[in-house]
Every structure is written in structure tokens, then in C-alpha cells.
C-alpha positions, 0 to 999 in steps of 0.5 A: 555631831560626830558619830561616837562608838557605842559604849556597849559592844552589843550596840555595834552588833546586829540583833541577830549577832546579839542573840547568837552571842547570848547562845554561845558561851564558849569559843567553838574553836578553843573552848575558851569561856566567853563573857557576856560582853564578848566581841566578834572574835575570841580573845584567846585564839582570835576565832571569829565567833560571830563572824560569817562562814567565810570568815570562819573558813578563812580562819581555819584555812590560815590556821592549817597553813600555820600548822603546816609551816610549824610542822615543817620547821620542826622537821628541819630542827629535828635534822639539826638535832640528829646531825648534832648527835652524829657529830657528837657521837663521832667525836666521842668515838674518835676521841676514845680511839685516839686516847687509847692508841698512839696514833698521833703525837699527844694522843691523850690530849687530842683524844680528851679534847675530841671527847669534850667537843662531842659532849658539847655537841650532845649538850647543844642537841639538848639545848636545841630541843628546849630553845631551838634558836639559841641552841642551833646558833650556839652549836653552829658558832661552836662548829665554825670556831672549831673549823676556823681554829683548825684551819689556822693551826693546820691550813691543809685541813680546810680541803679535807672533808669539804663536801661534808662541811658544806652539807653540815653548814647547809643543815645548820643554816636551814635549821636556824631559819626553821628555828626562827619560823618555829618560834614565830608560828608557835607564838601565833598558834599558842599565845599562852605558851610563851 
């Protein structure tokens, strides 16, 4: 006859674990209320409530590592937001100068379009705060489309500010990877938040 799993979870536990299970009413890690038929792990956070000290230490070590990755991802996402504020501010400032002056042909049109680009960058920075992956991807796509369109209209513009363009693209790429990491680790650490 095959060994079948016991219907009652307490039958799978040692008598010592069963006694400990009766003593513990809340998860020691997240304070989630545990039922009488609790398993070895907290159903909310995964903490090994009835685990060995080594299992508990491993859980806490992994949790700390995940929190460090999350904090690093947040820093890189914040860099993208700051960069978007700077780009947006410069575009609005340049647009106002062009709009008020007669520096180039059709100054008013160029100035207004520059202000619009700046406002879009500000909007993307707000979007990055709420939905990092989507916001950064939209901002990066918009930034690239602007430079591609500018290069088609005026090919000599490709070389101007090349180092700054490379730095901005590198920050965007780092931000995109960090936004994906942030989303993944945020789900792991706060499953109820999603």
C-alpha cells in the first residue's frame, strides 16, 4: 500500500512542531494571523514559522539581499527622474528664450515646440514615479524619436552634444533595467501591493 499524505497538516509535523504551532498565533516576521491548521511557512510572507534557526536566518538573509537590490533599483530610477526634470527644465527654458527672441527662423514655433517637449518630459517624470517601467520606456522612446527626427531634418545635429547624448542614453538603459528589477523585487517583498 502506498504512503498517502495525511489529511491533517499536524500529522506531518513532529509533536514538538505541533506544540509550537499552537503557541504561535501570529507570524513573527509580518504579524499575519496564523490559523490553527497552519503550515510550516507563513502564507503571507513565506517566513518559516516552524522552521529551524538556519531556515529562519536564510529567510532573513535573502530578504535583506532583496531589499538591497530594491534600494539600488530605486536610486537608479530616481536618477532617471532627475535627468527628466533637467531635460524638461532645459527644454522649457530654451523654448521661452526662443519664443521671446528672434534667434532663429520661426522662433515662436521652435520655442513652443521646445516648451511642449519639456512639458512631456516633466509628465514622463511623474509617470516614472507611478509606473517606473512604463514611464521610463515612454520617455526613452520619445527622447530617441526626437533625436532621430532631428537627425533626419538636420544630419549635422548627430555629432553635436554626442557625449551628453551617450550619457543620457546610458542613464535611460540603466533605469529601464532597474525599473524591471524594482517591479520584480517589489512583488517578492510586498505581494499584496500588486
